[in-house]
C-alpha positions in Angstrom: 6.0 9.2 26.9 3.3 6.6 26.3 3.7 3.6 24.1 2.9 4.2 20.4 -0.2 1.9 20.7 -1.8 4.5 23.0 -3.3 7.7 21.8 -5.0 10.2 24.1 -5.3 7.7 26.8 -7.0 5.1 24.6 -5.6 1.9 23.2 -5.3 2.0 19.4 -5.4 -1.2 17.6 -3.3 -1.7 14.5 -5.1 -1.9 11.2 -4.6 -5.1 9.2 -4.4 -4.4 5.5 -3.7 -7.6 3.6 -5.7 -7.2 0.3 -6.6 -4.4 -2.1 -10.2 -4.5 -0.8 -8.9 -3.5 2.7 -7.8 -0.1 1.4 -10.2 2.8 1.6 -10.3 6.3 0.1 -7.7 7.6 2.7 -5.1 5.0 1.7 -2.5 5.3 -1.1 -0.4 2.5 -2.5 3.0 3.0 -4.0 5.3 0.6 -6.0 9.0 1.1 -5.6 11.4 -0.8 -8.0 14.3 -2.5 -6.2 16.4 -2.4 -9.4 16.2 1.2 -10.7 14.6 2.9 -7.7 11.6 4.1 -9.8 8.5 4.8 -7.7 4.9 5.3 -8.8 1.6 5.8 -7.0 -0.8 3.0 -8.0 -4.4 3.5 -9.0 -6.2 1.4 -6.3 -9.7 1.6 -7.8 -8.4 0.5 -11.2 -6.5 -2.4 -9.6 -9.6 -3.4 -7.7 -11.7 -3.4 -10.8 -9.1 -5.4 -12.7 -7.9 -7.9 -10.1 -10.5 -7.9 -7.3 -9.5 -8.5 -3.7 -6.0 -9.6 -4.5 -3.5 -10.1 -1.7 -0.4 -7.9 -1.8 1.9 -10.8 -2.3 0.0 -11.9 -5.4 -0.2 -8.3 -6.6 3.6 -8.0 -6.4 3.9 -11.0 -8.7 1.8 -9.3 -11.3 3.5 -5.9 -11.3 6.4 -4.8 -13.4 8.5 -1.6 -13.4 7.4 0.8 -16.2 11.0 2.1 -16.5 13.3 -1.0 -16.5 10.8 -3.9 -16.6 12.0 -5.5 -13.3 9.4 -7.6 -11.5 8.2 -7.8 -7.8 8.5 -4.2 -6.7 8.3 -3.2 -3.1 4.8 -2.1 -2.1 4.4 0.8 0.3 1.1 1.6 1.9 0.6 5.3 3.0 -2.4 6.3 5.2 -3.5 9.9 4.8 -5.0 11.1 8.1 -6.1 14.4 6.7 -3.6 16.5 8.6 -1.6 19.0 6.5 
């Protein structure tokens, strides 16, 4: 079995996603509350329009759980590769 950094005999470089602007149409961003375990998919185009190319650390400081009001949720990035 080949190392995970290789796919079909070619080296695959990891994608660095540090800001909202680094996300494209295939990416989804979820916020997960550490206090009440509430999770929600975030609207990335709306966040980009409102905050611009904000880093994820600064975005976490601005978010609040809609259910319990806790701050600094865990952010989870999900890449949709189109395979179903």
